[in-house]
N, C-alpha and C positions, 0 to 999 in steps of 0.2 A: 136376875133382877134387871128390869128395864131401866134405861137412863131416866133420871128425874127430869120433869119438864121445867123449863126455865120460866119463872114467874116475875123476873126482874125486867125493867124496860130494856128495849133493844139497845139504846144508847149506853146504859150502864154496863150491859154485857160487852159491848164493843170496847168501852173504856177499860174494863177489867182485862180483856184479852190484850189490848194494846200495851197496858202497863206490864203484864206478865211477859209478853214476848219481847218487847223492846227494852225492858230493864237491863237485859244483857243479851245482845244478839247471839244467835246460834253460832255464828262464825267466831265471835270473841270467846264465847263459852267453850267452843271446840278447841280454840287455841290454848285456853287455860287448862282444859282437861288433857290436851295432847302434851303440853309441857309437863304436867304432873305425871302422866303415864310415861313420858320419855325419861323423866328423872327416876321413876320407879323401875322402869325396864333397864336403865343403865345401872342402877344399883343392883337390880336382879342379875345383871351380867357380872358385876363385881362379886356378888354373892356366889355365882357359879364359879368364878375364878378362884375365890377363897376355898370353896369346897373341893374343887378339882385339885388345887395345890396340896391340900391336906390329905385327900383320899383317892384322887384319880378315879378309877373304876373298881375300887376295893370292894370285896363282898359285903363288908359291914355297911358300906354306903347303900348297897342294894336293899338292905334291911330298913334303912332310913327312908328310902323312896317308897317302899311298900307301906311302912308305918304311916306315911303322910296321907294315904288314901282315905282311911276311915274318918279321921277328923275333918278332912276337907269335904267328904260326903255329907257329914252331919251339918256343917255350915251351909253348903251350897243348896242342899235340898230344902232346908227350913228357912233360913234368912234369905238366901238367894231367890227363892220362889216368890217371896212377898216383896222383895226390894224393887225389882225392875218391872215385872209383868203385871203385878197386882196392885201394889200400894200406890204408885205414882198416878196411874189413871184414875183410881178410885178417889184419891186425895184431891186431884185436880177438879173432878166433877163436884165433889162435896164442898170444897172451898168455893167454887164458882157459884153454886146454887144455895149453899147453906151458910156461908160466911166463915170468918177466921176461927171462931170458937168451935164450930163443928169440925173444921179441919184439924185443929189441935187435939180434939177429943179422939178422933180417929187415929191420929199419929200415936197418941198415948196407948190406946187399946192395942194397936198392932205391935208396938214396941214391947209392951208387957207380955203379949201372947208369944211373940218370938222368943223372948228371954226365957219364959217358962218352958216352952216346947224344946228349945235347944238344950236347956239343963237336963230335961228328962231324957232326950235322945242321947246326950253325951254320957249320962249315967248308965243307960242301957248298953251303949257301945263299950263302955269301960268294962262292964261285967261280962260281955260276950266276946271281948277281944281275944282271949286265949283260943276260942273256937273259930272266930271269923277270920282273923289275920292269916293263919296258915292256908286258908282256902283261897286267898287272893293271889298267892304265888306258890303253888305246890312244889315247884322245882327249885325253890330258893335253897342254896347251900348244897344241893346234890352234887354239883360239879367238883366242889372242894371237900366233900365229906363232912361239912359243918352244918348240916341241915337243922339239927336240933338246937344248936347254939344260936344260929342266925334267926330261926323262927322265934325263939324265946326273946332275943334282942328286939325283933320287930314288934312283938307284943308289948314289951316294956316301953318302947318308944311311942307306940300308939297310945297307950294309956297316959303317958306323960303329956303328949301333945293334944289330948282331948280337952285340956284346959283352954286351948286357943279358941275352939268354936263357941264357948260360952261368952268370950269377949267379942268375938267377931259377930255373933248374933246381934248383940246390942249395937256394935259399931256399924254393921251393915245397914241396920235400920236408920241410924243417924245419917249415914250417907244418903239413903233414899229420901229422908226428910229434907236435907239440905239441897239435894238436886231438884226436888219438887219445888223448892222455893227459889230456884235459879241461882243457887250459891254453889260454886264449883271448886273454889281454891282449896279449902281444907280437905274435902274428899279426894282431891287430886294429890294432895301431899301425903295422905294416910298410907297408901301402899309403899311409899318411899320409906316411911318410918318402920314399916313391917320388914322390909328388906334389910334395913340397917340393923335391926335386931338379930337377924340371921347371920349377917356379916360379922357382927360382934361375937356371936356364938361360934362361927367358924374360925375366927382369928384368935379369940381370947379364951374361949371356954373348952375347945376341943383338947387343949393341952392337959388341963387338970381333970376333965370329965370324959375325954374320948368322944365317941360319936354322940353321946348323950348331950354334949355341949351344943350340938346343932338343934336338938329338941328344946333345950332351954332357950336358945335364941329365937325359936319359933314362938314360944310363949311370950317372951319379952317383946317381940315385934308386934304381937297382937295387942299388947297393952298400949304400945305407942300408937297403933292404928286407931284406937278408941280415943286416947287422951288428946290427940292433936285436933280432933273434931269438936270437942266439947265447948271450947270458947265460941266457935262459929254457931253452934246450936243455941247457945245463950244469946248471941247477937241477933238471931232471927226471931227471938221472942218465943221460943218453945215453951209451951205451957203443959208440963207433964202432970198427969193425974194417976194416982196409984189405984187405978180401976181396971176392970176387964169386962166391958159390956158385951158379952158374947151374943146377946140378942139384938144388938144395934144393926141397922140396915147397912151402914158403911162397912162394919167388920164382916158382915155376912157376904158383902160383895167382894171384899178382899179375899176371903176364904174361897169363894166360888171361882174367882179368877186364879187363885194360887193352886187350887187342886190339880188341874191338868199340868201346871208348870212344875209341880213337885215331880210328876212322872217324867216330864221333859228333862229336868236337871238331873234326875236320877239316871236317865238314859245317857246324858252327856258324861256324867261321872263314870258310868259303866263302860264307856269307850276307853277311858284311861285304864280301868281295871282289866278290860279284855286284853289290851296291848301288853300290859305288864304280866298278866297271867301267862300268855304265850311266850313272852320274853324270858320268863323264869325257866322255861324248858330249853332255851337256847344257851344261856349262861348268866351268871350273876352280873358280869360286866355288861351284858346286853341291857339289863334293867337300867343301869346308870347311864349308858350311852343314849338310850332312847329318851331318858329324862332330861339329860343335858341338851340334846338336839331339839326337843320340843320347847324347852325354855328359851333357847335362842330364836326359834321360829316365832315364838309368841311376841317378840319385841315389836315388829311392825303391826301385828294384830292389835296389840294394846294401844300403840301410839296412833294408829290410823283408824281401824274399825271400831274399837271400843271407845276411843276418845270422841270421835264424831258422833257416834250413835248415842252415847251417854249424854252429850250436850244437846243433841237434837230431840231426844225423847220427850222431855217435858212440854216443848212446844207442839210436838206431834200429838201428844195426849190432849192438849188443850184444843187443838183443831178438831180432833175427833169428838171431844165433849161438846163442842159447839156445832157439831155436824157440818163442819166446813171441809167436805170431802175433797174438793178440788185443791184446797191448800194442803191438805194431808198428802194427797197424791203427788203434788209438785214437790213437797218437802222430801218425801221418801226417794223420789227419783233423783232430785238434785244431790242429795247426800250419797246415794248409791253411785252416781257418776263420779263424785269426788273420791269416794273410797276406792273405786276401781282405778282411777287415775293414779292414786298413790300406791295402792297395794300390788298392782300387776308388775311394775318395775321392781318393787321391793322383793316380790317372789323370785323374779329372775335373777336379781343381784345376789340374793342369799344362795340360790342354787349354784350360780357360777363361782362364787367365792367361798363355798362351804369348806373346801379343803384348806386353803391358805388361812381363812378366817379362824377355823378351829385350831390350826397349828399356832397361829399368832396369839390367840386369846387364852387357850387352855393348857397348851403343852409345856408344863413346868412342874417341878416337884414330883408328886406321885403320879401325875398324869403324863403318860409316855406316848410314844409314836403309835403304838397299837391302839391305845385309847382314842387318839386323834382319828385314825382310820375308821373306827367304829362310829364315832359321833358324826363325822363328815358323811359317811354313807347314809346314815339315817336323815341327816339334815337336808341333803339334796332332795330327797323324796318328800320330806315334810314341807319343804319350801313350795312345792307345787300346789299345795292346798292353802297357802297363806291367803291368797286373794279370796278364796271361797270362805274361809273362816271369818275374814273381815266383812265380807258382804252379808253373811248370815246375821251379823250383829244388827245391821240396820233393817234388813228384811223382817226379821223376827219382831223387832220393835214396831214395825208397821202394823202387824197383827195385834200386838199388845195394846197399842193406842186405840184400836177398835174394840178392845175388851174381848178379843178372840185369842184365847190361849190354847185352844184345842188343836187348831190346825198346825201350828209349829211343833206341838208336842207329838202329834201323829207322825209328822215328817221326821222329827228327831229319833223317834223309836224305829222307824224304817231305816234310818242311817246307821243306827246301832246294830240292827240286824245284819245289814250289809257289811259293816265293819267286822262283825263276828265271823261271818262266812268267809270273807276275804282273808282275815288273819289265819283262820284254820287252813285255808287252801294255800296261802303264800308263805307261811312260816317255815315249812320244811324245805322247799327248794331255794328260798331266797333269804332266810334268816331275818335279821332286823330290817333289811331293806324291804322285805315283803310286809312287815308290820307297819313301817312308816308309809309305804305305798297304800296299804289298806286304809289308813287314817285319812290320807289326802283324797283318795277316790270317794270315800263316804262323805267327806266334807263338800266336795264338788257336787255330788249328787244331792246333798241336802240343800245347798245353795240354789241349784237349778229348780228343784221342786218347790222351794219357798217362793222363788220369783214367779213361777207359773201360777201358783195358788193365789199370791197377792195380786197378780195381774187380773185374775178372774174376779177377785173380790172388789178391787178398787177400779180396775179398768184404766187404760190410758198410759200405763207406765212406759210402754214401748214408743208411744207417740211423742215423748218429750225429749227427744234428742239422745236417748240412751245408746242406741246402736251406732250412730255416727261418732259419738264420744268414745265408745269402747273401741271402735275401729281405729281412731286416731291414737288412742293409748296403746293398742296392740302394735301398731306400726312403729311407734316410737320405742316401744320395748324390744321389738324384734331387731331394730337397728342397734340398740344398746347391747343386746346379746352378741351380735356379730362383732362389734368393737371389742367386747371382752374376750371373745374367742381369739381374735387376732392378737390382742395384747398378751394372752397366755402363751400363744405359740412363739411370739417374739421374745418374751422373757425366758421361756424354756430353752430357746436356741442360744440365749446369752448365759445359760447356766443358772438362772434364777428360778428354780422350780419351787413348788409349794412345800417340799420336804425340809428345806433349810429355812432358818429364821429370816435371813435377808431376803430370800425369794418370797416368802409368805408376806413379809412387810411390803415389798415392792408390788406384789400382785394386789394386795388389799388397798394400799394407798393410791397407786396409779389407777387401779380398777375402779375404785369408788369415784375418783375425780373424773375419769373419762366417761364412766357410766352416767353420772349426773349431768355432765356437760352435753353428752350425746342426747340424752332423753329431753333435757330442757330445750336444746336447740331444735330438735325435731318437733316437739310440742308447739314451740313458737312458730316454726315454719308452717305447721299444719293448722295454725290458728285454733288451738284447743281452748275452749271456753273455760275449762277448769284451770288451765295454766294461767290464763288472763286473770281469773278471779284470785288465784293465789298470789300472783304478782302484785295485783292492786292492793290486796290486804297486807302483804308484807312491806 
């Protein structure tokens, strides 16, 4: 469907764009979203601490991680496909050209469609779970001789947690509606409520209900994720209609854009499935270790890549709807530079502090030293891909703003294929290290291919200071790494290695302070524009 021609006066269109973009600047919005993501990720870290204390890398926990995959697939593929790539650009164009009533009608149609489709998919997944779940991790329980027991448990947990995508389908669309209206506070708080539900499950419900308490926490968290956003939805004046106009032009456009994105999100979810599939042949503990490590690595991805990209996307979509390609190009490049400025040192710091950080955060209760070694080994290699995962967030949204969902999907499918091949090749000689490395290599490849493709489509990305900015960031990061290496050697010589609690605390506390000071001082000396912008905003 070709974009509708604007029949409103040029001055009216300019005033509309000015109100939409300046109502809440991208920087302010990114700050709100980043704080929300930071709160969510910190609570996610607390969630991991609670789970680790209760279960460590127990085989039953492996069944929980496997059970999580199918409900997450149902939500991500259906609601996730319409949320970012399809709904917001279509809504922005329709609201711009057709007015508020047309925009609310589209929001109602998409919300109703997602709710119905998610219910149908969840019901089908519930019925097929006894056959599908064992295929996700064929080696589950083989190491301990509990394969039948753990597979049955994974099926039961899957069917219980399939309640959550029903709520997330509605909640995810509410998030999309609020973001499209430049409202970010409630959607930023929603993931924190979700994590709180799981924390309550880990602390209060695992005693009476065992591992099923975690599943109850997931369902409770999804309820909180929805409820916290409803007052904001009412505040923006949402006009819900109990209709489903399948023949409307707006809904057809959303479905057209969402179609390729369904494939892309399925491919992304397949990456997780592939890693856990091969990990099940290593050991049950490997499944949990890779899951812990990835959750920790996701902290900067959420706070940096997802926060900036989520806040920037509505304005990028509006620039594309108005055919302001120069503004779109500048926006993508500026946000990519900021993401790299923050994500590159974060990648390095996580890799350098993986061992003491895991020891300090997780090693207590059922989580012992051997579990720490497994998680740290995976975390070092996951950290390498953090900057790529964060960059993919803004690069893919550049395509979505242009209503091009096919290109990022093709690239995502290629990345999944590469991940599959690398996992198969690296799992035998390197175990979980090989699986984590495969994920990072495929992410780096995906980010590079997305950049090249967007450069060809928009043009001029390289001419807007990207390479000089990246060079300054790399120089500051390299010096930061050198300081961390020297600190580790000095503390080890003083008997404060990462194996002890005191050594882990010293390495993390002093390492974080010195890393931050070194990076900031170097960025200031090199006159990094991203550092100057952050300093001015703060």
